[in-house]
C-alpha positions as CSV (number, residue, x, y, z in Angstrom):
1,M,-62.6,-6.7,-13.1
2,N,-63.3,-3.6,-15.3
3,R,-66.8,-3.8,-13.8
4,K,-68.3,-0.1,-12.4
5,I,-68.9,-0.2,-8.8
6,I,-72.1,1.2,-9.8
7,P,-74.0,-0.6,-11.3
8,G,-71.8,-3.3,-11.6
9,V,-70.7,-4.2,-8.4
10,V,-73.7,-2.7,-6.6
11,K,-76.6,-0.4,-7.3
12,E,-77.4,3.2,-6.3
13,Q,-78.6,2.3,-2.7
14,K,-80.3,3.9,0.2
15,V,-77.3,3.8,2.7
16,C,-78.1,3.3,6.8
17,S,-76.5,7.0,8.4
18,V,-76.3,7.9,11.6
19,T,-74.9,11.0,13.0
20,K,-72.0,11.7,15.1
21,D,-74.4,12.7,18.6
22,D,-76.0,9.3,18.2
23,T,-74.9,6.8,20.6
24,A,-73.6,3.3,19.9
25,R,-76.8,1.3,21.2
26,T,-79.0,3.0,18.6
27,T,-76.5,2.5,16.0
28,A,-76.1,-0.9,16.8
29,E,-79.9,-1.6,16.6
30,L,-80.4,0.3,13.9
31,M,-77.7,-2.1,11.9
32,A,-79.5,-5.2,13.4
33,N,-82.9,-4.1,12.4
34,K,-81.2,-3.1,8.7
35,N,-79.1,-6.4,8.6
36,V,-76.0,-4.2,7.7
37,A,-72.9,-4.4,9.1
38,A,-71.5,-0.3,8.7
39,V,-73.3,2.3,8.3
40,V,-72.2,5.9,7.6
41,V,-71.9,8.9,9.4
42,V,-73.3,12.1,8.0
43,G,-73.1,16.0,9.2
44,D,-76.6,17.9,9.3
45,D,-76.1,18.9,5.5
46,G,-76.5,15.1,4.6
47,E,-72.0,15.1,3.9
48,L,-70.1,12.1,4.5
49,T,-68.0,12.4,7.6
50,G,-67.5,9.5,8.8
51,I,-67.9,4.9,8.7
52,L,-69.0,2.8,11.4
53,T,-68.7,-0.6,11.4
54,E,-70.0,-3.7,13.7
55,R,-66.4,-4.2,14.3
56,D,-65.7,-0.9,15.5
57,L,-68.6,-1.0,17.7
58,T,-66.9,-4.6,19.2
59,R,-63.8,-3.5,19.6
60,H,-64.2,0.5,21.0
61,V,-67.0,-0.7,23.2
62,V,-68.0,-3.8,24.1
63,A,-64.1,-5.1,24.7
64,K,-63.4,-1.9,26.5
65,G,-66.6,-2.7,28.7
66,L,-68.5,1.0,27.8
67,D,-71.4,1.8,28.4
68,A,-73.0,1.9,24.2
69,G,-76.2,3.9,25.9
70,T,-73.4,7.1,26.5
71,T,-71.1,5.9,24.2
72,M,-71.3,8.1,21.3
73,V,-70.6,7.7,17.5
74,N,-68.2,10.4,17.2
75,D,-66.0,8.7,20.0
76,I,-65.5,5.4,18.1
77,M,-66.4,6.6,14.2
78,T,-63.7,6.1,11.8
79,A,-63.6,9.6,10.5
80,N,-62.9,11.1,7.1
81,P,-62.8,7.5,5.4
82,D,-61.5,7.0,2.1
83,T,-64.1,6.6,-0.7
84,L,-64.7,5.8,-4.0
85,S,-66.6,6.7,-6.8
86,P,-69.3,5.2,-8.8
87,D,-67.1,4.7,-11.6
88,D,-64.2,3.4,-10.3
89,S,-63.9,-0.3,-11.0
90,A,-64.0,-3.2,-8.9
91,G,-60.5,-3.6,-9.3
92,D,-60.1,-0.4,-7.8
93,A,-62.1,-1.3,-4.7
94,L,-60.7,-4.6,-3.9
95,E,-57.2,-3.2,-4.3
96,L,-58.0,-0.2,-1.8
97,M,-60.4,-2.8,0.5
98,H,-57.2,-5.3,0.6
99,S,-54.3,-3.1,1.4
100,R,-56.0,-1.2,3.5
101,N,-57.7,-4.1,5.5
102,Y,-61.4,-2.7,5.1
103,R,-64.7,-4.6,4.3
104,H,-66.9,-1.9,3.6
105,L,-66.2,1.3,1.2
106,P,-68.5,4.1,1.2
107,I,-69.2,5.3,-2.6
108,A,-69.4,9.1,-3.0
109,V,-70.5,12.0,-5.3
110,D,-69.8,15.4,-4.2
111,G,-69.4,14.4,-0.4
112,K,-72.7,12.4,0.0
113,C,-72.8,8.4,0.0
114,V,-74.7,6.8,-2.8
115,G,-73.9,3.4,-1.7
116,M,-72.0,0.8,0.3
117,V,-69.5,-1.6,-1.5
118,S,-68.4,-4.7,1.2
119,I,-66.0,-7.4,0.4
120,R,-69.1,-9.8,-0.2
121,D,-70.4,-7.7,-3.2
122,L,-66.7,-7.8,-4.8
123,Y,-66.5,-11.3,-3.8
124,R,-70.0,-11.7,-6.3
125,S,-68.3,-9.8,-8.8
126,V,-65.0,-11.3,-8.8
127,K,-66.6,-14.8,-9.2
128,E,-69.4,-14.2,-11.9
129,A,-66.0,-12.2,-13.9
130,L,-64.3,-15.5,-13.7
131,E,-67.4,-18.1,-14.4
132,E,-68.4,-15.7,-17.7
133,D,-64.1,-15.8,-18.5
134,I,-64.6,-19.9,-18.1
135,R,-67.7,-19.9,-20.3
136,E,-66.2,-17.9,-22.8
137,T,-62.5,-20.3,-23.0
138,E,-64.7,-23.6,-22.8
139,A,-66.9,-22.0,-25.9
140,F,-63.3,-21.1,-28.0
141,V,-61.6,-24.6,-26.8
142,F,-64.7,-26.7,-27.7
143,G,-65.4,-25.2,-31.0
144,D,-69.0,-23.7,-30.1
145,R,-67.2,-19.7,-31.9
146,Y,-65.3,-21.4,-34.3
147,G,-65.1,-19.2,-37.5
148,A,-67.3,-16.6,-35.8
């Protein structure tokens, strides 16, 4: 689990973003169109100010019977979210996400979001690492590397 978040787990990516003045409905539509479960909230300068997830929309808008067309992102987002740097490891991400019960975590450089890691990304990374360990162990046990 020593892989760096970028590029080991996710590639640098164009992350979907909204502003605090967008509505829950336009954000939900963007998320549906882009097939993403989380977006970052950015200020006028492009700096990361928050994160909004499908879970936030469900719990803070739908479950409360609010009008998604008038509910503002600012009222339902998680402000000042935890972030990781691209050089942090997949293990660091997994530990933080597990301890704080996150499913998505922004990756930031100098206050700007350059990626988003999800629990699904980390699952894939752990699975690949375990498969590689198994192949190496089998090669060692069954002699493919004997004497090497």
